C-alpha positions as CSV (number, residue, x, y, z in Angstrom):
1,M,100.3,96.7,87.4
2,D,99.7,93.0,87.7
3,K,102.4,92.7,90.3
4,Q,100.9,95.5,92.3
5,I,97.5,93.9,92.1
6,A,99.2,90.7,93.2
7,V,100.5,92.4,96.3
8,W,97.0,93.8,97.0
9,L,95.5,90.3,96.7
10,L,98.3,88.8,98.9
11,K,97.8,91.4,101.6
12,R,94.1,90.7,101.7
13,G,94.5,86.9,101.9
14,Y,93.4,86.2,98.3
15,A,96.7,84.8,97.2
16,D,99.5,82.8,99.0
17,D,102.4,84.7,97.4
18,V,103.1,87.4,94.8
19,E,103.7,84.8,92.0
20,Q,100.3,83.3,92.7
21,G,98.8,86.8,92.9
22,V,100.2,87.6,89.5
23,R,98.6,84.5,88.0
24,F,95.3,85.4,89.7
25,A,95.5,89.0,88.4
26,E,96.2,87.8,84.9
27,A,93.2,85.4,85.0
28,L,90.9,88.1,86.4
29,A,92.0,90.5,83.7
30,K,90.6,88.0,81.2
31,D,87.5,87.3,83.3
32,E,88.6,83.8,84.1
33,I,88.7,81.7,87.2
34,T,91.4,79.0,87.3
35,D,91.5,75.7,89.1
36,E,94.3,77.1,91.2
37,M,92.0,80.0,92.3
38,L,89.2,77.6,93.2
39,D,91.6,75.4,95.2
40,T,93.1,78.4,97.1
41,L,90.0,80.5,97.6
42,G,87.6,77.7,98.2
43,H,88.9,77.5,101.7
44,N,89.1,81.3,102.3
45,I,86.6,82.2,105.0
46,D,85.9,85.6,103.6
47,V,85.1,84.1,100.2
48,F,83.0,81.3,101.6
49,M,81.0,83.6,103.8
50,T,80.3,86.0,101.0
51,V,79.6,83.7,98.1
52,G,78.2,80.8,100.1
53,G,79.2,77.2,99.7
54,P,80.3,75.4,97.8
55,V,82.6,77.9,96.1
56,T,82.3,77.5,92.3
57,A,83.7,79.3,89.3
58,E,80.3,80.8,88.7
59,N,80.0,82.4,92.2
60,L,83.7,83.1,92.6
61,L,84.1,85.2,89.4
62,P,81.8,88.1,90.4
63,F,83.3,88.2,93.9
64,M,86.9,88.3,92.6
65,Q,86.1,90.7,89.8
66,E,84.8,93.1,92.4
67,K,88.0,92.7,94.3
68,Y,90.1,93.1,91.2
69,Q,88.3,96.3,90.1
70,M,88.7,97.7,93.6
71,A,92.4,97.0,93.5
72,V,92.8,98.7,90.1
73,K,90.9,101.7,91.3
74,L,92.8,102.0,94.5
75,I,96.2,101.5,93.0
76,K,95.5,104.1,90.3
77,F,94.4,106.6,93.0
78,W,97.5,105.8,95.2
79,S,99.7,106.2,92.1
80,E,98.2,109.7,91.5
81,N,98.4,110.5,95.3
82,P,101.6,108.9,96.5
83,K,101.6,110.9,99.8
84,D,98.3,109.4,100.9
85,T,98.9,107.4,104.0
86,N,97.4,104.2,102.5
87,A,99.5,104.8,99.3
88,V,102.7,105.0,101.4
89,F,101.8,101.8,103.3
90,F,100.8,99.9,100.1
91,F,103.9,100.9,98.1
92,N,106.1,100.0,101.1
93,E,104.4,96.5,101.0
94,C,105.1,96.3,97.3
95,R,108.8,97.0,97.9
96,K,109.0,94.5,100.7
97,N,107.6,91.9,98.3
98,G,110.1,92.8,95.5
99,V,107.6,94.7,93.4
100,E,109.0,97.8,91.7
101,V,107.2,101.0,92.4
102,K,107.5,104.0,90.0
103,E,108.3,107.1,91.9
């Protein structure tokens, strides 16, 4: 599921590519914020406007944990309801990014 979470993060502007998204998803699964996340997300306007400045590990972790939990919940729902319009769109995005989708 890390790769699907990576696509979700990528499509929302929280990662620059799938590989980076996978690294972010793995860190978030361990409740960690990496230097790479701080570097990348410290300049993200959505992050900055939500957590305030400057972006630190302490204020970024709760924000990203919320996004991570939302991604897990949505992907689980979409996996159980593959005909849902959002599921179709999301899984097509996964395929476009080379991420396998179980049918």
